[in-house]
C-alpha positions as CSV (number, residue, x, y, z in Angstrom):
1,M,-0.2,0.1,-0.1
2,R,1.3,3.3,-1.0
3,R,1.3,6.1,2.0
4,Y,-1.1,9.0,1.3
5,H,1.6,11.7,3.0
6,W,-0.3,14.6,0.8
7,L,-3.7,13.7,2.8
8,E,-2.3,13.4,5.9
9,A,-0.4,16.7,5.2
10,L,-4.6,18.6,4.0
11,R,-5.8,17.6,7.1
12,L,-2.5,18.8,9.6
13,K,-3.0,22.2,7.6
14,E,-6.9,22.1,8.1
15,G,-5.5,21.7,11.9
16,M,-7.6,18.6,12.2
17,T,-7.5,15.4,13.8
18,Q,-8.2,12.3,12.4
19,A,-11.3,11.4,13.8
20,E,-12.3,14.9,12.9
21,V,-12.0,14.5,9.7
22,A,-13.9,11.2,10.1
23,K,-16.8,12.4,11.5
24,R,-17.6,15.0,8.9
25,S,-17.0,12.8,5.9
26,G,-19.3,10.3,7.6
27,I,-17.0,7.5,8.5
28,D,-14.9,6.1,11.2
29,R,-11.7,6.4,11.8
30,T,-9.7,3.2,12.0
31,Y,-11.0,3.4,8.2
32,Y,-9.4,6.8,7.9
33,T,-6.7,5.8,9.5
34,K,-6.3,2.9,6.5
35,I,-6.9,5.6,4.0
36,E,-4.0,8.0,5.5
37,R,-2.1,4.8,5.3
38,G,-2.6,4.1,1.8
39,K,-5.8,1.9,1.1
40,V,-8.2,3.3,-1.8
41,P,-11.5,4.9,-0.5
42,S,-14.6,4.2,-2.6
43,V,-15.0,6.8,-4.9
44,R,-17.8,8.5,-2.1
45,V,-16.4,8.0,0.5
46,A,-13.1,9.7,-1.5
47,M,-15.9,12.4,-2.4
48,R,-16.8,13.1,1.5
49,I,-12.8,13.5,2.6
50,A,-12.2,15.7,-0.4
51,N,-15.3,17.9,0.2
52,V,-14.3,17.8,4.2
53,L,-10.7,19.0,3.5
54,G,-11.0,20.9,0.1
55,F,-9.2,19.5,-2.4
56,E,-10.1,17.0,-5.6
57,W,-10.9,13.6,-5.2
58,T,-9.7,12.1,-7.6
59,L,-6.1,12.8,-6.4
60,F,-7.1,9.5,-4.1
61,F,-6.7,7.4,-7.4
62,E,-3.8,9.4,-9.9
63,L,-0.2,7.5,-9.1
64,S,1.8,10.0,-7.9
65,C,0.3,12.9,-6.2
66,D,1.3,15.5,-3.7
67,V,0.0,18.9,-2.6
68,S,2.1,21.3,-4.8
69,S,0.1,18.8,-7.9
70,Q,-2.9,19.5,-6.5
71,K,-2.0,23.5,-6.0
72,E,-1.0,23.7,-10.1
73,R,-4.5,22.2,-10.8
74,D,-6.3,24.0,-9.0
75,R,-3.7,27.8,-10.6
76,S,-4.6,26.1,-13.6
77,Q,-8.7,25.6,-13.6
78,S,-8.8,28.9,-12.1
79,S,-6.9,30.8,-14.9
80,T,-9.1,28.3,-17.9
81,D,-12.0,29.4,-15.3
82,E,-11.5,33.0,-16.0
83,G,-11.2,32.3,-20.1
84,K,-14.6,30.7,-20.0
85,K,-16.1,34.0,-18.3
86,G,-14.5,36.1,-21.0
87,R,-15.8,34.5,-23.8
88,T,-19.5,34.5,-22.0
């Protein structure tokens, strides 16, 4: 199993415990702990956790992921959205 270091980093950045993220996501804390340690969550659970911590849920399913790649994706999405606004 791969470890989701980026997930732990995001959780800590938000100042949340594993139990808090789990509760807000509607899952058991032990299951959340397994996810941080590398267990791949279901799409539904991935979406819930992403909603709580504020990131794109698809990160769980990418081969290599880190917080900086999420930030880069956010920047490029933002610039794409701005470009669409200008055309409407």
